[in-house]
N, C-alpha and C positions, 0 to 999 in steps of 0.2 A: 497623781498630781490633783492639788485640789487649789480652786483659786480663793478660796479664802485664808490659804496658809503661806500665798508666795506674795511678795509685793507687785506693786505697778512695775511693768517691764522696763527698764530704762532704756533712754533714749540712745540714739548713735554717736558713739566715740569716734572721736577724731581719729585718724591714722597715727600710729607710734612714730613713724619717721616720714617727713615730708616728701623725700626721695622715694620712688618705687616704680616699679617696670613691670608690667604684664604683657599679654600677647594681646594683639587685638580685636580676637575672635576665639569663640569656644568650638567654632567649627569653621575649618576652611575648605574649598573645594576647588577641584582642576579637574583639567582634561587629561586623561592620556596621550593624545595627539599631541598636545602643548611642550612637552619634554621637561616642564619645570614647572614648580607651583612657588610663589613667593610667600612668602609668612613674613607678616608684618609685627613689628613690636612696639611699645609705646611706652614713653616716660612719663613722669607725670611734671605738670608745668613748671611748680618749684624745683623740681629738680633738674629740670632741661635750664630754666633761668640761672640757677646758682654757679653754671658753668662747669661743674666738677667734673673729672672723667670718670665712666663709667662703663665697665664691661663685664657683660654677660656670658656663661655656658647654657646650651640649650641644646637636646639631647633629640636625636630623631632615632625611632625605633617599633616595632612591631607591637600591635596591643589586643591581637584578637578579632580586627576587623576584617582579615583576609587577606589584605594585602602582605606579599614577603618580601624582606628585605633582600636585594640584590636580584630579585625577578623584578617586583614592581616598582621599587624605589631603591635609592641607594642611604642605606642607614650610616649612623655616625655621631660624633659629636662634632660642634660649632662653636665658636667663640665668637659674641657678635659685640663690637663697640660703637659706642653712639659719639655722633659726631660732636663738638663743641655746640652747646644750645641748641642742640636740636631733641626733641621730644618724641622721636620716631626713628627707626632701624629696621633692616629687613635682612633676612636670609631667603637662599635660593637653594631649594631641595629638587636633585633632578628625580624623573619620573622618568620610567623605563617604558616606552610604546610597543606593543605586541601587533603588528600588523597581520589582516589577514583572521583574527582570533577576537571573538567576542567573548568580553568579561563584565558580569554581575558589579554593579558598585562596589569597592572595597575601601578599606580606610586605613592609616595607619597613624600613630601619634606622634608629636612634639610637645617638649616640655621643658620647661627653665627648669635646672638644677640648682645652680647658686649664683651670687656675684662674686665675679673675679678681682675687680679691681674698682674701688669707688664706697662710697657709706650708703648704701641704698638696700632697699630689701624687696622681695620678691611680691605680687600681689596677682589676684587671681583676675582673669582666668591663668592660670602657670600651665595649665595644660589644655591641647587642643588635639582636635581628630582633624585631618586631613584626608577626605573624602576623594577618592580618584574615578572619575565617570568615562566610559570608554563609549563613545558615539559611533563603534564600529555597529552593523546588523547579525543577528545572528539567524543561520549559522554561517560562519567564518567571513563576516566581512560580505555577503554576498551581494551582486549590486540589485537595485531595483526593479532592473531592467527582466533580470532573470529569475522574478520571484513568481511570474506567472506561469501561463501553459499547462500542460500536464506535469510540471511539477519535476522534471528531469535534472535540470541543475540544482534545484533546493536539494535532492537527494544526494545530488552528487556531492554539492558543498558540504551536506552533514555528515556523509561517509567521509569526506577528505580531513574534517575537524576530528571526529573519533579518531581516525587513523592515527593521526599527530599526537591527540593525546595519550593513546595507548602505549604508542610508540613500539620498541621490542616485542611485548607481549601482543600486537597485533600481528607483526610476522609470525611468532611464534605459531600463532594461531592459524594464520591462513596456511604455513606449510603444514601443521599436523593434519587441517583437515583435507588438503588434497592429498596427503599420504593414503588416508584410508581408500580410497576407492581404488589406489596400487595395488594391494594387497586384495579384495573382493574383486575387482574386475580383471585385474591384469596377470598377477601372479598367479591367482588360484585357476584362473582359467588355461593360462599356459602349462602350469605343472598337470593337471590333470590331460590335458592335449597330448603332453608329451609321454607320462606314463602309459597311456591308452593305445596310444599312435607308434609311440617310438620304443619304448623297451616291452612291453606286453606282447606288441605283435612281432617285433623280433624273436621273442623266447618261442613263441609260437611257430613260427617258420623256419625256426634253427633246425639244423639236421641234428641226428641223435648224437652224432661225433664232436658236435660244436660245443665248445665251450660257451656258455651262457653266463658266468658268473659276474661279469663286467655288467650286463643290464637290472642283475640284481641289486648291484651296487650304484646303479643309476637310479632304482626306485627309491632305495635308501636316501640318495643325493635330494633327489626330488622332494621328498616326504622333511626332508631338513631344511630344505629351501621356503617351503610349506611354512614348516614350525617356526622358522627366524623371521619371516613374513608377518606370522601371527604376533611373535614378540613385538617388533616394530609398530604394529598395527596398536597394540595395546598401550605401547609407549606413546603415539601420536595420540590416542582418545584422551589420555590424561593429559598432556599437553596442552590441548585446544580445551579442556574442560577446565583446567587450573588459570586459563590466559585468555580465555574469551572475552571476560569481563561483561557477562550481561547481566550482573544483579550490582555488583557495588561498582564495577568500571562503568557502565555505561547509565543503566538503569535510575539507579540512586544520584548518579552525579547531576541528570536532567534534573529530577525531582528536587534533589535540593538548591539549582538554580531556580527553578520555578519558584521553591518555598521563598526563597531568599529575596527574588525579584516582589514577590507578593507582601512578603514583611515590613519592606523598605517603601511602599506606596504610600503617599499622599490620600488625604480624604477625598478629594476631589477625583483622584485618580483611581479610586475603587470602582467610578460608577460607570466607568466602560465595560466593566466584565464582573459579572457577580461573583462572589465568593465561592457559589457551588462550581462555576463554570473553571475558577482554578482550582478547586479540589477535585472535579471529573478530568483534569488535564493531566493532575501529578498522579493520580490514580492510575487512569488509564491511558490516556495518549502516551505519555511515558513509557508504558509497558510495550505500546505497540508499535513505536517507533523503535524499542530496543531489540522486540524480538522479530520484527518483521520490515525492518530497515538495515539495521546496524548488521546482526547477525547475517541475514539474508545476503552481504555480501560474500562472505564464506561459503555459503551454501551455491551461490553461484560459480565463483571457483572451482568448488569440489566438483560441481554437475559438469564444469566446463573440462575439467581432466578427465572426468570419468569419460564421458562422452569421445574426446579425442582419443584416449586409450581403445574405446570400445571400436571407433574407425580404423584405428592401428591394428588392431588385431584380426579385425574383419579380410583389409587387405592383404595383411600378413597370413593369413589362411589360404587366400585365393594363390597368395604368390607359392606357398608349401606345395599345394595341391599341382599347381602347374610344374614346380620344378621335380616333384617326385613323379609326378605322370613321365617328364623328358626323360628321367633318368630309369624307368621301371623298363625292363625287359619285353613287357605287352607291347609297348610301343602306342598305346592310346592315350590321346590326349583330352584334358578336359574341356568342358564345352564354355568358349569365352562368357556366351551371354549368362549362362547359370552362373557364374563368379559373378559378374557384372549386377545380375539381377538381387544378390545377396547384399553385395554393398550398396547398390540404391536403395532395397528397404531399411538400411540402416541410416543412411542419409535423408532420407525423405521425412523421416519421424521428427528430425530436431527441427524445420522450418515449420512444418505442419502444425507444432505446438504452439511455437512463437508466434504464426500469422495470427491465431486461435485467440490466444489470450490479447493481441493487440486491435482485433476486431471488437471485443468485447469490452474495453476499458472504460468506454462510456456509459455502457449499462451496469458496471460493477461500481464505478464512481456514484452515478447516482442513487444505487442502492445502498453503498456504504455512509452516503453524507445522510439519508434519510434515517437508517439506522441510527446513525452518533446522535442526530439532533434530538429524535425522541427518545432516545434512552438518556440523553443530557437533561432534557426536562422533567423525566421521572427521578433521575438522581437527585435535582435540585430539589425536588418535593420532598422525597425520602431523607436529603440532608438537613431540611427545616425541622420537621418532624422530629428527627432524633435528637437534635443539637437545642431546639426548644422545648425539651420536655416538659419543664416548668409551667410553661402555657399552657399546657394541655390540659391544667387542673382548674384551668377557667373555663372550659368547654364541657357542654350537657352531653349525654348518651348520644342525643340526637347529632349535637354538632359533629361530634367525633365520629359517627358513622357517615356523616356527607363528607366529612374532609376522607374518609376514608377510601368512599365511594369515587370521589374525584381523581384520587392517585391509581386507584384502579382501573379509571378511565385511561390515564396517561399510559399505565401498562397494557391497556389492549388496544392501543394505538402501535405501541412499540413492537411487541410482539410480532404480529404481521410482516413492520417493517424489516424485523430481525429473520424471519421466513425468508422475504424476500432477498436481501442480503446474503443470505446462507444458500438458498439455493443459487444464485447469479453466481457468487464465488466455487461453488461445488460446479456447477455447470460447465465452467470454464477449464476447470481442472480438469474435467471428464473427457472434455474433447479430447486433450492428449493423452488420456488412458484409453479412449475409442481407436485412435489412430495408432498407438502402438499396439494395443490389444489385434487389431484387424491386421497388422505388418507380421507380427510374430505367427499369427495362424496360418498366413499365406507362406512363410519362412519354415513354419511344421509341418506342411503338406508338401511344398515343391523338396525341402531338405529331406522326407521320409522318402519321398520318389527317387531321389536322386542316391540314397544310401542303399536304397533296394536295386537301384542300378548298379551299381557299383559293388557291392556283396554279391549278386544273385550274376550278371552278365559283365563285371570287369569295365563297366562303361564309367565314365567321370572319373572324381578323383575325390570323391565324398566318403571320408572314413568314418570309424563310429564315434573316435575323439572328435573330430572336427563338427561331427555333428550333434554332439553334446557342446561341444563350446560355441557354437553358433547360437544354439537355444539358449545359453547362459547369456551371452554377448546382448542378444533381443531381450532377454528381459533386464540385463542390466541398462541398456539404452532406454526401455521404457520409464523405470524406475526414476535413471536420472535426468531424463528430459521433462517426466514429472516433476520432479525438483524445481528443475530450471523454470518451468510455466509456473509451478505454484511461488518461484520467489518473486515474479513481477507481479502475479496477484498482491500477493501480499504487499509488494512494495507499493503497488495501488493505491491498496488500501492504508497505506504508511503515509503516503503523501496526504492524506487527508489531516491526518493527526500532527504530522510535522508542520502545517499551514495554520494550525490551532495555535501548536506551542511557539511557531515563530510570530504569529501575530501578538501572544501574551509578553513574551522575552522580548521584543520590539517596541512594546508600549514606554511611553518615556515616562521616569519615577522620578521624582525627589526634583520636580521642576523648579522650585524656590531656590535650591541650592545648583543647580546647573544655572539658574540666574545670577548668583552670585559669581559663578566661575565665569561666565563670559563676562562678567565688567572688568575682571583681571583680563583676559584673553580668552578668544574665541577659538572653537575646535578646530584644530591644524594651524591656528595663526601663530607664529614663529615670531616672536617678541624678544627685543635687546632687553638686557638688563635693566637700560634706563629707561624703556618705555613702561617695562613694569613697574617700576619703581615711580613713575609719575602718575600711572594709575592706580598704586596703593596708594600713594598720596592723597591724592583725590577720594578715594573710597575712605579713608580716613577724617578728612573734612567732613563727610557729609552724615557723620555720625554723631549721636546728641546720647549722652546715658540716662539724661533725665526724663525723656517722655517715651512714650508709644503715642506717635503722630500719624493722626488719617488726613490725607490731602485732600483739598477741596473737590467734591466731584467722584470720591471713590465709587466703583460698581462693585456690587457682587450679584451676579445674574447666574444660574445653572445653563449650561449650554444643551441648545435642542435637542430632544432626545431624553433628558437625564433629568425631568422637573418630577418625576413622582418622588411622594414622601414628604413628609410635613417636619423635620428637622430642623432645615434652614430654611428662612425668607433670602427673597430678592429686595435689594434695596441699594439706595445713594445716598451718601451721605456727605455733611458741610465738613471744612474743615475744623478739626478738635483735636484736642491733646489730652493723654491721660498722666500726670504726672507719676513718677515710681517713687520706690522708696519710704509705703506708708498704705494704709489700708484703703481702697475705694471700692465704693458701693455703687454697683451700675444697676439700675432699671429701666425697662421697657413695657409698656400695657400687653405689645405682644412677645410671648418667650421665644416664638423663631426668630422674632428679631434681637431679642436679645442674645440667643444663643450665636447667630450670625455676626455679631458686633464681637461677642469673645471669642470667638473660633479667628477672626480675623487678627485680633489684636495678639491672639497667640500664634500666629502662622498655620494655625489648623486648615482654614481657610486661605485662599490666595484673593486679592481683587481681581476683577475680569474686566471684559469692555462691556460695553451697553447691549452688545449682542451675547454677551457668554464665554468668547473666547479670550485667550491667553493674552495678558498686556506685554506691549514691546518691551525691551530689555531697557530702555530710557525713562519709563513711567513706573513708578515704585506703588503709590497707592496708600501703603501702610508701612511705616519705617519704625521698626523695631530696634533697640541698642543691641549691639551685634556681639558684644562683649558681654552679654546675660543670659542666662540660660533660662529660658521661659517655657514653662509647663500646665499644662492644660489638664485637668482634673477630668476623667473620664464622666461621663454622665452616667454610666449605668454602670452597673457590678461586674467586675473584671475575675475571670476564673483562668488557669493555667493546664487545665486539666490534671495529666499523669505527668505532664514535663513538670510540674513543680504542685503536686496535689496537696500539701499541708501549707498553712499558714506561714509557717517560719519558712519553708522552703522558696515559697514565693518572695518572702523579704527579703531572704538572702540575697538574692537576683540582684537588689539595689546597691550591693556593692558593701554595705555596712557590716558592722561585726555582727555576730550571730547573738553574743548576748546583749547589745542594745536592740537587736531586732526584737528578742525574747521580752526584754523589759518594757520597751515600749509596747507591745501588743498587749501585755498583760497592763500596763496601764489603761490602754483603750478598753479593757474589758472583755480581750480577745484571749482563746486559748490558742498559745503558739502552734499547736499539735494537732489543732483541729482541722478537717480537711475542707479546701475550700470549697468544694461542691455542695454543704452541706449547712453554708452559710446562706440567710435570710437576705431579702434586700438590705436591710437597715445595717446588719453586721457587715454586709460587703461595702459600703459605703463607708465605712469606719476603718473597713481595711483600707479602702482606696485613699483616704487622708493620710492614714500611717504611713504608707509607701511611698507618698507624695513628700511627708516631713522626712523622711530616711534619705530621698533622692536630695532635698536639700536644695530646691533649685534658686533661682535669686528672683524670679518672678513666678508666681503661683496662680492661676487664673480659675476660679472656681463656678460654677453652676448650680446653686441650690445644693451646697453640701451638707446642711444637716436637714434637708426636707423629708428625708427616710430613717434619720437616725434614731437609732430608740432613745425615748424621752428623758429616762434617767441618764443615758450619756450625751445629750445635746448639750447641758452645760459645762462638762467637762473638754468634749471635743471643740467647743467653740473657744476655752479659754486656750487650750493645747496649738489651735492655729493661731490666734494672737499672739502667745508667748513665742511660737517659732517667729512669726512675720518681723517683732520689734525687741524681742529681748536675745536674740543673739543665734538663732537657728537653731542649727542641728547639734552644731557642739554644745550650746547651753543648755539643751536638754539632754541630752548624754550628762552633763556634769551634774544636774537635776536629781538624776536616776541612779547617780553614782555607780554609772557603768568606765569604763576604763578608758572611755570615749572611742575615738574615729581612727582607724588605720590610715596611714598614710596608703594612697593609692599608687603613690610611685614605687618604680622597682628600685630604686637606690636607696640606702638608709641614710646616704649623705647628702642627700637634698636638703634645701636651706627651708627655714618655715615660711609660711606664707602668710599674707596680710588680707583679710577678706572683710568687706564691711557685715557689722552685724545686724543691720536692717535689711529686712526682704522688703520684697511688694506683695501683696496679697490683693490679687481684683475679685471681687463677691458680685457676682450677679445672682440676687434672688429675693423676696420680696421680706420686708423686716420681720413679720413673724418666725421666719426661720431661724432669724438670729439669736443669740443671748441677750437678754437686756443690758448687760453690763460690756455688751462688746461694743467698744466706740469706734466708731467710722471717723477717719481723716478728711475723707470727700467723699462726693454725693455727685453723680452723674445721671441725666437721664437723656437716654439713646435718642428717645423719640424726640427732644428738642432740635437734635443733629441730623433728622431725617431730613432732605431736602423736599420729597413729595409733600409731606406732611407741613412744612414751614409754607411751601408755597401755595398752598392750598387750603390754609388756616386763613379762616376771617375775622376769627375772636381774638388776636394777639395783644390787644389793647397798648401795643408799640413794647410790650416784654420781651426783652432778647436771653439768651443764655452765654454765659461768660464765664471766665477763670477771673475771680476778683483776688487782691492780692491782702493779706491780712499781716500787720507786724508784729502785733501782741502777741502770735501765737508761738509755743515753742519750736525751733528749728530743726528738724532731722535732717539729717544728711541723706543724701539720694546716691546710691554707689560712688563713690569716689569725689561728685563734684557737691558744694555748697550750693543749694538752692532755697530761695524764699518759700516757706510754705504756701500751697495754693488749696481754696476751696472753691466749689460751684457756688454762683449765688445767683439772684436776679437782681439787675439793676432798675430800679425805677427811681426815675428822676437822675438825681446825683448820688444817693444811698445805696451800697450795698447791703445786701438782706442775707446775713448767715442762715445755713440750714438749719441751725438748732434756733433760731428766733433771734441771734444776735444783730447786730449792727454795724 
């Protein structure tokens, strides 16, 4: 594309048909608790005045936004008929509410397919996303009153939600985990006891003429029982390994929830937690709650089953010995206190282990939290260094050494905290080990004496198999009491990570869209169709496609505690409007003020109260036409790393055809197959401009778009932006590049063609020298004249005010569907309006 070879871009043409219909918004929002969302459709004024009948078909379907048909909403095809002389109509889409289940925001799609009856055509926006917000809290809609304390309720709700998510797999894992101790504790011990004390002893005591084959067969049967139990043990191990879901079922699910939440936060919402905090939670906290909270439920169940079987075995062995003594010919009974002592020794280990864990829980928490905070600080520093490696090129060797020293100082603080946490957790676990060890030593000593008395003098009932069984039972009790107490220790550590993740996932996201949703219905407010229709009509009446409007006294103040950084300024604006459908040049003496103004116009930022708080729902501050897609060009280079490593892969994410992506990248002087990580600042800015053109928004807001663009490409990129704005947008550029054009993003080939105005809006914030000299501007806006503080404190204003002046002799471009006079900003001196180009 060369400017000298192309004619002046044409002006906006009129719609081919006066009667057209479109969706009122490109994005609708609702709350899951409201169970229904209203989708308004708009008909042109000329079409409504004609009185001709009009019926259109609209499709409700999935679009990859996470909302599933039948589970989250009801998909289908609807026919909408406009009432006579009415310019609006609505459809109602049912939304499924999932009580006690937290969900990230997800969305589905509605699209106009074709006109069923009437001589009308479809216009943009003909497709819209419907975002579903869930006001439940994570996890499992836990009440705020239960989120404090020791975290027991938080843990309980978390486990309940994951159990519901896993369903049958969770049950299989629980059964399999509980079977494992049945083999090692119960079956193996019982088989050993029966072989030694029943079969072998009987063979030894048999008379020479007595047939003992049956006891040999008994040994064989008991060995087969052991073998079958081993096979079932292998089955249980396989089942619990394949169904426990520690990686894909739980860990990665929570990581995906955190990632989705982070990706859809608005700019001001990122101030509440740094990106490194989110990354730390995605990597570390999600792993902790999986291994030390979710999976410990199965460990607890397994330990409880094993301890119950151990107690049953000890009691059973005691009863066995008593019955055998009663039926023996010697007439010697076992000592009751001796039998009760062995039972008491098993029972005392369990409560002592749990009490020790409970006593040390506060110490464990303090140690774990201190370790986590210091590791997170070190992690943030390492994250910055690794992800900002380009910035290190501007550091001298001394500066790098100093930076490394500070990171090592953070590491020096973290390591002792890690030692304290490790020692605290290990000491807590070792209290149980000591209790079990002492009990085992006492049992070993008493059991040895009892075995010697029985074998030598026939006193008591301690047989060899019973002694071996008691040794194995006490070791098993120690093992599973250690697992039980270890599970509680791990859960104490997991509560810290659970609270961190709960704080991040329960952070309010997409506040502007939630605000839009509350205008129709507040969360949990069940309204009738007539009430929804009245609110939708009121919603449409306030819309104006011609301007981005700022109310008088609009504030933008960063909240207390988040005033660090120099990207945006705090300001208060007078009432003003920015006309659309043209090129608007916005300037300000302070670039922070300029960036803030552009951020508010693009809804990248949102107006606040005087103290930095969120505005009430009845106060808007800035009004942006809802039917227009507004995009703010990133102010810095963007790179998607391994997700889209090359230029062509990143451009294809826009949804444009591959052929067009390649052609436009080559037109801008980029190698489509070059890795984005190797691009400099100038080439990255060119890539951002190409990406914005491929997205083809209705309004593109840019700040210094050509400031770092290479000089040899600046003229070409400036003309490309101007051609996109007034020459027909992306479809015109595709025709000039002789590509096949744009693919339809609709899923059906029978969709009717759509009308979209060829003129776009381009709002530029940058000095004059950054623009190509032939880049003619339609409108000039000086933000400094709209700052209330500057206006009130200025003493040398000379009675000159800033206004919008109307010029009838200028050509009149269309502004998105509505004819409007061409507006320019000028100064009023007396009764004469001076144009910015010097005319009057």
